[in-house]
C-alpha positions as CSV (number, residue, x, y, z in Angstrom):
1,M,-2.4,-12.2,8.7
2,I,-4.0,-11.6,5.4
3,I,-6.1,-8.4,5.2
4,D,-8.8,-8.0,2.5
5,G,-8.4,-4.4,1.5
6,A,-11.6,-4.5,-0.5
7,A,-13.6,-5.2,2.7
8,L,-12.2,-2.0,4.3
9,E,-13.5,1.6,3.9
10,F,-10.4,3.7,3.4
11,V,-10.5,7.5,3.8
12,K,-7.8,10.1,3.1
13,A,-7.2,13.6,4.5
14,S,-8.9,16.5,2.9
15,K,-5.6,18.2,2.4
16,S,-4.3,15.3,0.3
17,H,-3.9,15.9,-3.4
18,L,-7.3,15.2,-5.2
19,E,-5.5,13.5,-8.1
20,G,-2.2,11.7,-8.2
21,N,-0.5,9.1,-6.1
22,Q,0.6,11.1,-3.1
23,C,-2.1,10.2,-0.6
24,L,-2.1,8.0,2.5
25,H,-5.5,6.2,3.1
26,V,-6.6,5.0,6.6
27,A,-9.2,2.4,7.6
28,A,-10.3,1.0,11.0
29,D,-11.5,-2.5,11.6
30,G,-12.2,-3.6,15.2
31,D,-9.0,-3.0,17.3
32,N,-6.8,-2.4,14.2
33,V,-6.0,0.5,11.9
34,H,-4.8,-0.1,8.3
35,L,-2.8,2.2,6.0
36,V,-2.3,2.2,2.3
37,E,-0.6,4.5,-0.1
38,S,-2.4,5.7,-3.3
39,D,0.3,4.4,-5.6
40,N,0.3,0.8,-4.1
41,K,-3.0,-0.2,-2.5
42,A,-1.9,-3.8,-2.5
43,V,0.4,-3.2,0.4
44,I,-1.5,-2.7,3.7
45,L,0.3,-1.7,6.9
46,S,-1.7,-2.8,9.9
47,T,-1.3,-1.7,13.6
48,T,-3.4,-1.5,16.7
49,R,-5.6,1.5,17.5
50,V,-3.5,2.1,20.6
51,K,-0.2,2.3,18.6
52,F,-1.8,4.5,15.9
53,A,-3.2,6.9,18.6
54,A,0.3,7.2,20.1
55,F,1.7,7.9,16.6
56,L,-1.0,10.6,16.0
57,D,-0.3,12.2,19.4
58,G,3.4,12.5,18.4
59,A,2.5,13.8,15.0
60,K,0.3,16.5,16.5
61,K,3.2,17.5,18.8
62,G,5.5,17.9,15.8
63,E,7.7,14.9,16.6
64,F,7.7,13.8,13.0
65,D,8.2,17.1,11.2
66,F,11.0,16.1,8.9
67,A,10.3,18.6,6.1
68,G,12.7,21.4,5.9
């Protein structure tokens, strides 16, 4: 599947760096969610809203806290 990133409205978290290339941007389109990184917007990761919601639930519970 080819995704036209220009047709999507990506947003980033308010806690992301205002400048630089360390941000993750997210867009929704129908039943899908798309992710890009600031430093390489040509690569778009797409998943379903259901899978993304499950990921967010795990993140909120601290299941992906790898920093340390």
